[in-house]
C-alpha positions in Angstrom: 108.9 99.0 91.3 107.2 101.4 88.9 107.6 105.2 89.1 103.9 105.5 90.1 104.4 103.1 93.0 107.4 105.1 94.2 105.5 108.3 94.0 102.6 106.8 96.0 105.1 105.4 98.6 106.8 108.8 98.9 103.4 110.5 99.4 102.4 108.1 102.1 105.7 108.5 104.0 105.7 112.3 103.6 102.1 112.8 104.7 102.6 110.3 107.6 105.8 112.1 108.8 104.4 115.6 108.5 101.2 114.8 110.4 103.2 112.8 112.9 105.3 115.9 113.7 102.3 118.3 113.7 99.7 116.2 115.5 101.3 113.2 117.1 102.3 109.6 116.2 98.8 108.2 116.2 97.4 110.9 113.8 100.5 110.4 111.6 99.8 106.7 111.3 96.1 107.3 110.6 97.0 109.9 107.9 99.4 107.5 106.2 96.7 104.8 106.2 94.2 107.2 104.7 96.7 108.0 101.9 97.4 104.3 101.4 93.7 103.6 101.0 93.3 106.6 98.6 96.2 105.3 96.5 94.7 101.8 96.3 91.3 103.3 95.2 92.9 105.5 92.5 95.1 102.7 91.2 92.2 100.2 91.0 90.1 102.7 89.1 93.0 103.4 86.8 93.4 99.7 86.1 89.7 99.2 85.5 89.7 102.1 83.1 92.6 100.7 81.2 90.9 97.3 81.1 87.7 98.9 79.8 89.6 100.8 77.1 91.1 97.6 75.9 87.6 96.1 75.6 87.8 93.8 78.5 84.5 93.5 80.3 84.9 90.7 82.9 87.1 90.2 85.9 90.8 90.6 85.6 91.3 86.8 86.0 88.7 86.0 83.3 90.2 88.5 80.9 93.7 87.0 81.4 92.4 83.5 80.7 90.5 84.7 77.6 93.6 86.5 76.3 95.8 83.4 76.8 93.2 81.2 75.1 93.2 83.5 72.1 97.0 83.3 71.8 96.8 79.5 71.3 
């Protein structure tokens, strides 16, 4: 597991626990889910930006296939 993933996991747990203690278990779970969705959004945008910086324009699967074909 990468450091970025561990940081996101810690953020999800901390936010969920703090909101759970302050506002109740249901709000804690909702807050944790919101942070999880935000992390997924941020990471997908980061991946897309990295792919675009590399010059890849299509989908991740198509880019992988093209890269492997070029290696042959």
